[in-house]
C-alpha positions in Angstrom: -19.7 33.0 -35.0 -17.4 35.1 -37.0 -14.7 32.5 -37.8 -13.9 28.9 -37.8 -11.2 29.4 -35.1 -13.7 30.2 -32.3 -14.4 27.6 -29.7 -17.6 25.6 -30.0 -19.3 23.9 -27.0 -19.1 20.1 -27.3 -22.8 19.9 -26.4 -23.6 21.6 -29.8 -22.5 18.4 -31.6 -25.4 16.5 -30.1 -27.8 19.4 -30.6 -26.6 19.8 -34.3 -27.1 16.0 -34.9 -30.6 16.3 -33.5 -31.4 19.3 -35.7 -28.9 21.7 -37.4 -31.1 24.6 -36.4 -30.5 24.2 -32.7 -26.9 25.5 -32.6 -28.0 28.2 -35.0 -30.7 29.4 -32.6 -28.5 29.1 -29.5 -25.2 30.4 -30.8 -26.1 32.7 -33.6 -29.4 34.1 -32.5 -28.9 33.7 -28.8 -32.3 32.3 -28.2 -33.0 30.5 -24.9 -36.6 29.5 -24.5 -37.8 27.9 -21.3 -36.5 24.3 -21.1 -39.0 21.5 -20.9 -39.4 19.5 -17.6 -37.4 16.6 -18.9 -34.4 18.9 -19.2 -34.8 20.0 -15.6 -35.1 16.3 -14.5 -31.8 15.6 -16.3 -30.1 18.6 -14.6 -31.3 17.4 -11.1 -30.1 13.8 -11.9 -26.7 15.2 -13.1 -26.3 17.2 -9.9 -27.2 14.1 -7.8 -24.6 12.0 -9.6 -22.0 14.7 -9.0 -22.5 14.5 -5.3 -22.2 10.7 -5.4 -19.0 10.8 -7.5 -16.8 11.7 -4.5 -17.6 8.4 -2.7 -17.7 6.1 -5.7 -15.2 3.5 -6.6 -15.4 2.5 -10.3 -14.8 -1.3 -9.8 -17.5 -2.2 -12.4 -15.5 -0.3 -14.9 -12.2 -1.9 -13.9 -11.0 1.6 -12.9 -11.2 1.6 -9.1 -7.5 2.8 -9.0 -8.2 5.8 -11.2 -8.3 9.4 -9.9 -11.9 10.7 -10.5 -12.1 14.3 -11.8 -15.7 15.6 -11.5 -16.9 18.1 -14.1 -13.5 19.2 -15.5 -13.6 22.3 -17.7 -11.8 21.2 -20.9 -10.8 23.3 -23.8 -8.5 23.3 -26.8 -7.8 26.3 -29.0 -6.3 23.9 -31.5 -9.4 21.9 -31.7 -11.7 24.9 -31.4 -13.7 23.0 -28.7 -14.6 23.4 -25.1 -16.9 21.5 -22.7 -17.5 19.9 -19.3 -17.9 16.1 -19.3 -19.5 14.6 -16.2 -16.4 12.8 -15.1 -13.0 11.9 -16.3 -11.2 8.9 -14.7 -7.4 9.4 -14.9 -4.9 6.7 -14.7 -1.1 6.8 -15.3 -1.6 5.1 -18.7 -5.0 6.4 -19.9 -8.1 8.6 -19.3 -11.7 7.5 -19.6 -14.5 10.0 -20.1 -17.8 9.1 -18.3 -21.2 10.6 -18.9 -24.3 10.0 -16.8 -27.7 9.8 -18.4 -31.0 9.4 -16.5 -32.9 7.6 -19.3 -31.3 4.9 -21.3 -31.0 6.8 -24.6 -29.0 4.1 -26.4 -25.9 5.1 -28.3 -27.4 7.7 -30.7 -25.1 9.3 -33.2 -25.1 12.7 -31.5 -24.1 11.3 -28.1 -21.3 9.2 -29.7 -20.0 12.4 -31.3 -20.2 14.3 -28.0 -18.3 11.5 -26.2 -15.7 11.4 -29.1 -15.1 15.2 -28.7 -14.7 14.8 -24.9 -12.3 12.0 -25.4 -10.2 14.2 -27.7 -10.2 17.0 -25.2 -9.3 14.7 -22.3 -6.4 13.3 -24.3 -5.1 16.8 -24.9 -5.6 17.9 -21.3 -3.9 14.9 -19.6 -1.6 14.0 -22.5 -2.7 10.3 -22.2 -4.8 8.2 -24.6 -8.5 7.9 -24.3 -9.4 4.7 -26.1 -12.7 4.2 -24.4 -15.6 6.3 -23.0 -18.4 5.1 -20.9 -22.0 6.1 -20.4 -23.7 5.2 -17.1 -27.5 5.1 -17.6 -30.6 5.0 -15.4 -30.9 4.7 -11.7 -28.9 1.4 -11.7 -26.0 3.0 -13.7 -25.9 0.4 -16.5 -22.6 0.7 -18.3 -22.3 1.2 -22.1 -18.8 1.4 -23.5 -17.9 3.3 -26.6 -14.6 2.6 -28.2 -12.9 5.6 -29.7 -12.0 4.2 -33.0 -10.4 5.9 -36.0 -13.7 5.7 -37.8 -15.5 7.5 -35.0 -12.9 10.2 -34.8 -13.1 10.7 -38.5 -16.9 11.1 -38.2 -16.2 13.7 -35.5 -14.0 15.6 -37.8 -16.7 15.6 -40.5 -19.3 16.6 -38.0 -17.2 19.5 -36.7 -16.6 20.8 -40.2 -20.4 20.6 -41.0 -21.3 22.3 -37.7 -18.8 25.1 -38.3 -20.0 25.5 -41.9 -23.6 25.8 -40.5 -22.6 28.4 -37.9 -20.6 30.4 -40.4 -23.3 30.5 -43.0 -25.4 33.6 -43.3 -28.5 31.5 -43.8 -30.4 29.5 -41.2 -29.9 25.8 -42.0 -32.6 23.6 -43.3 -34.2 21.2 -40.8 -34.2 17.5 -41.3 -36.1 16.8 -38.1 -39.0 14.5 -38.0 -42.4 15.5 -36.6 -41.6 13.6 -33.4 -38.4 15.5 -33.0 -40.2 18.8 -33.6 -42.9 18.0 -31.1 -40.3 17.7 -28.3 -38.3 20.7 -29.3 -38.5 24.0 -27.3 -37.4 25.9 -30.4 -40.3 24.8 -32.6 -42.0 28.2 -32.4 -39.0 29.8 -34.1 -39.3 27.4 -37.1 -42.2 28.9 -38.9 -41.6 26.6 -41.9 -42.1 23.5 -39.8 -45.4 21.7 -39.1 
């Protein structure tokens, strides 16, 4: 990236939180190694959820009167972000961003940051508050709510600054990944200083 004003994919926040080298490899070096099978499983699950979205009512979320917008392409030049959340539920007084996950990952920091960024983009796009986001997990679609607090939004600001600093640096960032993280990473072969 040549400047801080360019748009960053929201998904890079989760990748950066996992390991700062991932956005570097993807966006700076343009590397795209073959994805592991678990990524393909997630893509198939996501596609299946998209087909079900049209017939779903979101009573469990208390949002059955909302207009469901599947896979909206959101962007903001002001924020320098763009991304495609799985679903946005739009009501007259609010928007709620919903992500689907096959496995129950728990609310890891990277996922919280990703949802916070989608919330901010959805607010700008529909000019309505997004005070809550939801993650629907597993085959039974268990609901996990994430409140979009000032503290979480401040963490998002700090993460975006760090991510932009990483991408604008002439040096590949250090990795803080654990051995378990590296073992599951398709970019490991590019990290010749790791394990």
